[in-house]
C-alpha positions as a Markdown table, in Angstrom:
| # | Residue | x | y | z |
|---|---|---|---|---|
| 1 | Met | 5.5 | -121.5 | 54.2 |
| 2 | Lys | 2.1 | -119.9 | 54.8 |
| 3 | Lys | -0.8 | -120.8 | 52.6 |
| 4 | Arg | -2.5 | -117.7 | 51.1 |
| 5 | Ser | -6.2 | -117.5 | 51.3 |
| 6 | Val | -8.1 | -118.0 | 48.1 |
| 7 | Trp | -10.9 | -115.9 | 49.4 |
| 8 | Phe | -9.0 | -112.6 | 49.3 |
| 9 | Pro | -8.5 | -112.3 | 45.5 |
| 10 | Thr | -12.1 | -113.5 | 45.0 |
| 11 | Leu | -13.5 | -111.0 | 47.5 |
| 12 | Ala | -11.4 | -108.2 | 45.9 |
| 13 | Ala | -12.6 | -109.1 | 42.4 |
| 14 | Ile | -16.2 | -108.8 | 43.7 |
| 15 | Leu | -15.9 | -105.7 | 45.8 |
| 16 | Leu | -13.8 | -103.5 | 43.5 |
| 17 | Pro | -16.5 | -103.2 | 40.7 |
| 18 | Val | -19.1 | -102.6 | 43.4 |
| 19 | Leu | -17.1 | -99.8 | 44.9 |
| 20 | Ala | -16.4 | -98.3 | 41.5 |
| 21 | Val | -20.1 | -98.3 | 40.7 |
| 22 | Ala | -20.8 | -96.7 | 44.1 |
| 23 | Ala | -18.2 | -94.0 | 43.4 |
| 24 | Asp | -19.7 | -93.3 | 40.0 |
| 25 | Ala | -23.2 | -93.0 | 41.6 |
| 26 | Glu | -21.8 | -90.6 | 44.2 |
| 27 | Arg | -20.0 | -88.5 | 41.5 |
| 28 | Gly | -23.3 | -88.3 | 39.6 |
| 29 | Ala | -25.1 | -87.4 | 42.7 |
| 30 | Arg | -22.7 | -84.4 | 43.1 |
| 31 | Asn | -23.2 | -83.0 | 39.6 |
| 32 | Cys | -23.4 | -79.3 | 39.1 |
| 33 | Gln | -27.2 | -79.1 | 39.6 |
| 34 | Arg | -26.9 | -80.7 | 43.1 |
| 35 | Leu | -23.9 | -78.5 | 43.9 |
| 36 | Leu | -25.6 | -75.3 | 42.9 |
| 37 | Asp | -28.9 | -76.4 | 44.3 |
| 38 | Asn | -30.9 | -73.2 | 45.0 |
| 39 | His | -27.8 | -71.3 | 46.1 |
| 40 | Val | -27.0 | -67.6 | 45.5 |
| 41 | Tyr | -23.5 | -66.4 | 44.7 |
| 42 | Arg | -21.9 | -62.9 | 44.8 |
| 43 | Cys | -19.7 | -62.5 | 41.7 |
| 44 | Gln | -17.0 | -60.1 | 40.7 |
| 45 | Val | -17.3 | -59.6 | 36.9 |
| 46 | Lys | -14.8 | -58.1 | 34.5 |
| 47 | Ala | -15.9 | -57.2 | 30.9 |
| 48 | Ser | -13.9 | -57.3 | 27.7 |
| 49 | Phe | -14.7 | -53.6 | 27.1 |
| 50 | Gly | -13.0 | -52.7 | 30.4 |
| 51 | Gly | -16.0 | -52.5 | 32.8 |
| 52 | Lys | -16.1 | -54.2 | 36.3 |
| 53 | Phe | -19.2 | -54.8 | 38.4 |
| 54 | Thr | -20.7 | -57.0 | 41.0 |
| 55 | Asp | -23.6 | -59.3 | 40.3 |
| 56 | Cys | -25.6 | -62.0 | 42.2 |
| 57 | Leu | -26.3 | -65.3 | 40.4 |
| 58 | Arg | -29.3 | -67.2 | 41.7 |
| 59 | Phe | -29.7 | -70.8 | 40.8 |
| 60 | Thr | -33.2 | -72.5 | 41.0 |
| 61 | Ser | -33.6 | -76.2 | 40.9 |
| 62 | Pro | -35.7 | -77.7 | 39.4 |
| 63 | Gly | -35.9 | -75.1 | 36.7 |
| 64 | Ala | -38.9 | -73.5 | 35.0 |
| 65 | Gln | -37.0 | -72.5 | 31.9 |
| 66 | Ser | -34.9 | -75.7 | 31.8 |
| 67 | Thr | -35.9 | -79.2 | 32.8 |
| 68 | Lys | -32.7 | -79.2 | 34.9 |
| 69 | Phe | -32.2 | -75.8 | 36.6 |
| 70 | Asp | -32.3 | -72.1 | 36.0 |
| 71 | Leu | -30.1 | -69.1 | 36.5 |
| 72 | Ser | -31.2 | -65.5 | 37.2 |
| 73 | Ala | -28.6 | -62.7 | 37.4 |
| 74 | Asp | -29.6 | -59.6 | 39.3 |
| 75 | Arg | -28.0 | -57.4 | 36.6 |
| 76 | Leu | -30.3 | -59.0 | 34.0 |
| 77 | Pro | -33.7 | -58.4 | 35.6 |
| 78 | Gly | -36.5 | -60.5 | 34.3 |
| 79 | Gln | -34.3 | -62.8 | 32.3 |
| 80 | Val | -34.1 | -66.5 | 33.2 |
| 81 | Leu | -31.5 | -68.7 | 31.7 |
| 82 | Gly | -32.0 | -72.4 | 31.2 |
| 83 | Cys | -29.1 | -74.5 | 32.5 |
| 84 | Ala | -27.6 | -78.0 | 32.4 |
| 85 | Cys | -24.5 | -79.7 | 33.6 |
| 86 | Arg | -22.0 | -80.0 | 30.8 |
| 87 | Ala | -21.3 | -83.5 | 29.5 |
| 88 | Gly | -18.1 | -85.3 | 30.6 |
| 89 | Gly | -16.4 | -88.3 | 29.2 |
| 90 | Ser | -15.6 | -88.8 | 25.6 |
| 91 | Phe | -17.6 | -88.9 | 22.4 |
| 92 | Ala | -17.5 | -92.7 | 22.5 |
| 93 | Arg | -18.6 | -92.8 | 26.2 |
| 94 | Pro | -20.3 | -89.5 | 27.1 |
| 95 | Gln | -21.3 | -88.9 | 30.7 |
| 96 | Phe | -24.3 | -86.6 | 30.5 |
| 97 | Asn | -25.4 | -84.5 | 33.6 |
| 98 | Ala | -22.4 | -85.8 | 35.6 |
| 99 | Ser | -20.1 | -82.8 | 35.5 |
| 100 | Asn | -19.5 | -80.0 | 38.0 |
| 101 | Asp | -19.3 | -77.6 | 35.0 |
| 102 | Tyr | -22.5 | -75.9 | 33.9 |
| 103 | Ser | -23.8 | -73.9 | 30.9 |
| 104 | Cys | -26.8 | -71.6 | 30.9 |
| 105 | Val | -28.4 | -69.8 | 27.9 |
| 106 | Thr | -31.3 | -67.4 | 27.4 |
| 107 | Ser | -34.5 | -68.7 | 25.9 |
| 108 | Gly | -34.4 | -66.6 | 22.7 |
| 109 | Asn | -38.2 | -66.4 | 22.7 |
| 110 | Gly | -38.2 | -63.6 | 20.2 |
| 111 | Thr | -39.8 | -60.9 | 22.3 |
| 112 | Gly | -36.7 | -58.7 | 21.9 |
| 113 | Asp | -36.6 | -57.9 | 25.6 |
| 114 | Glu | -33.8 | -60.4 | 26.4 |
| 115 | Leu | -30.1 | -60.0 | 25.9 |
| 116 | Gly | -28.7 | -63.1 | 24.1 |
| 117 | Ile | -26.2 | -64.3 | 26.6 |
| 118 | Ala | -24.6 | -67.5 | 27.8 |
| 119 | Phe | -22.9 | -68.3 | 31.1 |
| 120 | Gln | -20.6 | -71.1 | 31.9 |
| 121 | Gly | -18.7 | -72.0 | 35.1 |
| 122 | Thr | -17.3 | -74.6 | 37.4 |
| 123 | Val | -18.7 | -75.1 | 40.9 |
| 124 | Asp | -16.3 | -76.3 | 43.6 |
| 125 | Glu | -17.0 | -80.1 | 43.8 |
| 126 | Leu | -16.1 | -80.4 | 47.5 |
| 127 | Thr | -17.8 | -77.4 | 49.2 |
| 128 | Ser | -20.1 | -75.7 | 46.6 |
| 129 | Leu | -18.9 | -72.4 | 48.0 |
| 130 | Thr | -17.2 | -71.0 | 44.9 |
| 131 | Ile | -17.7 | -70.8 | 41.2 |
| 132 | Thr | -14.5 | -70.6 | 39.2 |
| 133 | Gln | -13.7 | -70.4 | 35.5 |
| 134 | Gly | -16.8 | -68.3 | 35.1 |
| 135 | Arg | -17.4 | -67.0 | 31.6 |
| 136 | Ala | -20.2 | -65.2 | 29.8 |
| 137 | Asp | -20.6 | -64.1 | 26.2 |
| 138 | Asn | -23.3 | -61.9 | 24.7 |
| 139 | Glu | -24.8 | -61.7 | 21.2 |
| 140 | Phe | -22.7 | -58.6 | 20.5 |
| 141 | Gly | -19.3 | -60.3 | 21.0 |
| 142 | Asp | -18.7 | -59.0 | 24.5 |
| 143 | Thr | -17.0 | -61.4 | 26.8 |
| 144 | Phe | -16.9 | -61.6 | 30.6 |
| 145 | Val | -15.0 | -63.5 | 33.3 |
| 146 | Phe | -16.3 | -63.9 | 36.8 |
| 147 | Leu | -15.4 | -65.4 | 40.2 |
| 148 | Cys | -18.2 | -66.1 | 42.7 |
| 149 | Ile | -18.5 | -67.0 | 46.3 |
| 150 | Phe | -21.6 | -68.4 | 48.1 |
| 151 | Asp | -23.6 | -65.6 | 49.6 |
| 152 | Pro | -27.3 | -66.5 | 50.5 |
| 153 | Val | -28.1 | -62.8 | 51.3 |
| 154 | Cys | -26.5 | -61.4 | 48.1 |
| 155 | Gly | -28.0 | -58.2 | 47.0 |
| 156 | Ile | -26.7 | -55.6 | 44.6 |
| 157 | His | -26.1 | -52.1 | 46.1 |
| 158 | Gly | -25.2 | -49.1 | 44.1 |
| 159 | Ser | -24.7 | -49.1 | 40.3 |
| 160 | Pro | -22.1 | -50.8 | 38.1 |
| 161 | Thr | -18.9 | -49.0 | 37.3 |
| 162 | Arg | -20.3 | -48.3 | 33.8 |
| 163 | Asp | -22.3 | -45.0 | 33.4 |
| 164 | Ser | -25.6 | -46.4 | 32.2 |
| 165 | Gly | -27.6 | -49.4 | 30.9 |
| 166 | Asn | -27.0 | -53.0 | 31.2 |
| 167 | Pro | -23.5 | -53.9 | 32.4 |
| 168 | Tyr | -23.6 | -57.1 | 30.3 |
| 169 | Gln | -24.0 | -55.0 | 27.1 |
| 170 | Glu | -21.5 | -52.5 | 25.8 |
């Protein structure tokens, strides 16, 4: 009968927690801010009131509006939305700034020039090339869904399918 080494279980007991911490650190390093890091995405947008249009979403990190990162949408000229990665985990053990889901909101500085709007989405954790589950809601109750692909030269050509005005506002 062979004798089993006492070192293997001891080594495993030491290495497994170290590897788990390293995996958590890597996951935190790949949060939505790092995944979106100064990238531009071309998005197909559908509105609850029936409109469809294309937009370019530009993420800036670090942000000027937010301490994390900012979002500018070409169809919302002059507006900068402050963003953060959404919290993961549970209420008992929240994991702040560790998700590949993001939320962005307008500043609401009271000038009246901005449309009150919020964007949310999920950036692909492996490649950063797509944004899925994109949603936006404005202060008037309009809702939007969008799907985006990485496009560093994104630019809006032509007008939205709606007749006039801001496509994010009915």
